[in-house]
TORGU-288304 format. One record per residue (C-alpha): z negated, y, x negated; residue number from 1. Coordinates in pm, whole numbers, m for minus. Layout:
// residues N
Z, Y, X, NUM
...
// end
This chain:
// residues 147
2028, m14491, 21452, 1
1830, m14761, 21355, 2
1983, m14953, 21076, 3
1844, m15335, 20993, 4
1918, m15373, 20657, 5
1664, m15691, 20591, 6
1854, m15995, 20494, 7
2016, m16066, 20875, 8
2266, m15783, 20879, 9
2348, m15710, 21284, 10
2665, m15933, 21257, 11
2457, m16221, 21094, 12
2193, m16172, 21399, 13
2509, m16189, 21631, 14
2683, m16511, 21451, 15
2995, m16314, 21374, 16
3239, m16175, 21119, 17
3252, m15830, 21018, 18
3580, m15843, 21165, 19
3524, m15986, 21489, 20
3667, m15757, 21736, 21
3419, m15552, 21979, 22
3501, m15821, 22243, 23
3404, m16137, 22051, 24
3077, m15921, 21960, 25
3045, m15884, 22330, 26
3048, m16271, 22394, 27
2883, m16367, 22139, 28
2581, m16094, 22236, 29
2573, m16219, 22588, 30
2581, m16605, 22486, 31
2300, m16511, 22250, 32
2096, m16349, 22535, 33
2128, m16579, 22809, 34
1999, m16872, 22510, 35
1712, m16657, 22422, 36
1612, m16476, 22759, 37
1269, m16497, 22832, 38
1345, m16620, 23192, 39
1477, m16903, 22990, 40
1186, m16972, 22738, 41
838, m17127, 22788, 42
577, m16854, 22857, 43
409, m16842, 22478, 44
747, m16787, 22313, 45
689, m16416, 22145, 46
962, m16465, 21915, 47
1219, m16502, 22192, 48
1130, m16139, 22260, 49
1136, m16027, 21901, 50
1463, m16207, 21890, 51
1647, m16036, 22227, 52
1516, m15705, 22069, 53
1709, m15781, 21774, 54
2010, m15903, 21952, 55
1973, m15568, 22179, 56
1937, m15356, 21890, 57
2257, m15540, 21689, 58
2463, m15462, 22009, 59
2385, m15105, 22039, 60
2516, m15016, 21676, 61
2798, m15278, 21696, 62
2949, m15204, 22009, 63
3003, m14774, 22004, 64
3325, m14794, 21722, 65
3103, m14476, 21545, 66
2817, m14649, 21515, 67
2945, m14945, 21355, 68
3180, m14776, 21122, 69
2837, m14635, 20972, 70
2677, m14905, 20987, 71
2976, m15070, 20790, 72
2962, m14805, 20537, 73
2597, m14852, 20538, 74
2683, m15234, 20419, 75
2937, m15142, 20215, 76
2710, m14889, 20007, 77
2427, m15144, 19952, 78
2710, m15376, 19878, 79
2820, m15185, 19574, 80
2454, m15070, 19491, 81
2408, m15420, 19411, 82
2643, m15523, 19160, 83
2847, m15225, 19091, 84
2825, m14992, 18747, 85
2742, m14608, 18814, 86
2960, m14453, 18608, 87
2836, m14109, 18631, 88
2559, m13932, 18841, 89
2748, m13594, 19027, 90
2563, m13312, 19175, 91
2653, m13283, 19568, 92
2694, m12910, 19460, 93
2944, m13013, 19212, 94
3193, m13154, 19493, 95
3431, m12968, 19732, 96
3353, m12941, 20042, 97
3575, m13014, 20384, 98
3431, m12847, 20696, 99
3711, m13032, 20907, 100
3568, m13360, 20834, 101
3273, m13311, 20679, 102
3295, m13472, 20374, 103
3237, m13371, 20025, 104
3516, m13469, 19744, 105
3585, m13438, 19371, 106
3892, m13565, 19177, 107
3855, m13889, 18959, 108
3977, m13902, 18637, 109
4242, m14159, 18730, 110
4376, m13878, 19005, 111
4214, m14043, 19251, 112
3912, m13909, 19495, 113
3527, m13982, 19560, 114
3491, m13890, 19895, 115
3126, m13891, 20054, 116
3090, m13740, 20439, 117
2742, m13619, 20565, 118
2707, m13875, 20787, 119
2672, m14142, 20526, 120
2441, m13945, 20336, 121
2226, m13871, 20632, 122
2241, m14231, 20635, 123
2127, m14267, 20282, 124
2443, m14367, 20079, 125
2461, m14191, 19787, 126
2733, m14338, 19613, 127
3105, m14265, 19593, 128
3429, m14524, 19550, 129
3694, m14380, 19394, 130
3955, m14420, 19643, 131
4267, m14546, 19370, 132
4072, m14708, 19108, 133
3741, m14905, 19064, 134
3464, m14596, 18918, 135
3175, m14536, 19143, 136
2999, m14219, 19102, 137
2612, m14161, 19225, 138
2592, m13824, 19452, 139
2262, m13645, 19356, 140
2146, m13461, 19698, 141
1817, m13370, 19904, 142
1820, m13467, 20240, 143
1676, m13175, 20447, 144
1627, m13252, 20788, 145
1630, m13005, 21084, 146
1344, m12873, 21286, 147
// end
C-alpha cells in the first residue's frame, strides 16, 4: 500500500476529516475529481494530472476499511514519534507473539499491555503505546522481505 506521509495526509488531499464516513469521503472524492479532471482544464495544466493522481491514491486507501485502518495507524504512529518521549527500547524477541491476531505484546509496569501488529511493522511502525497509561516503547526489529 502506498503511503503519503508528506505534508498532506490523504484526508487533507480529499478535504475531509479523519472521522469522516466512507460515504463522505466518496462524495468529496467525486466532487474533487470532477473539478480537477483534465477534460475540464486547459491542456497545459499538468499540475491537475498530478492532483488527480493524488486524489486516486487517497481514495484507493481510504475507501477500503482495512487499508484505512492501517493508514490511520501509520498517521497515529508518526504523530506519536513527533511529540512523544520513548520510555524504553524493547527487542521484538522479548515480546509475546499471538498467531491468531498477528500481533506482539508486552506487559507494562502499570498492568496494561503494549501491542504492535505485524501489518503495522510492515508499514514501518516501530512504537507501541500502553493501552492503560501514557507510556510508549520503541520496538526494535528488522523487516525481512519475502522473496
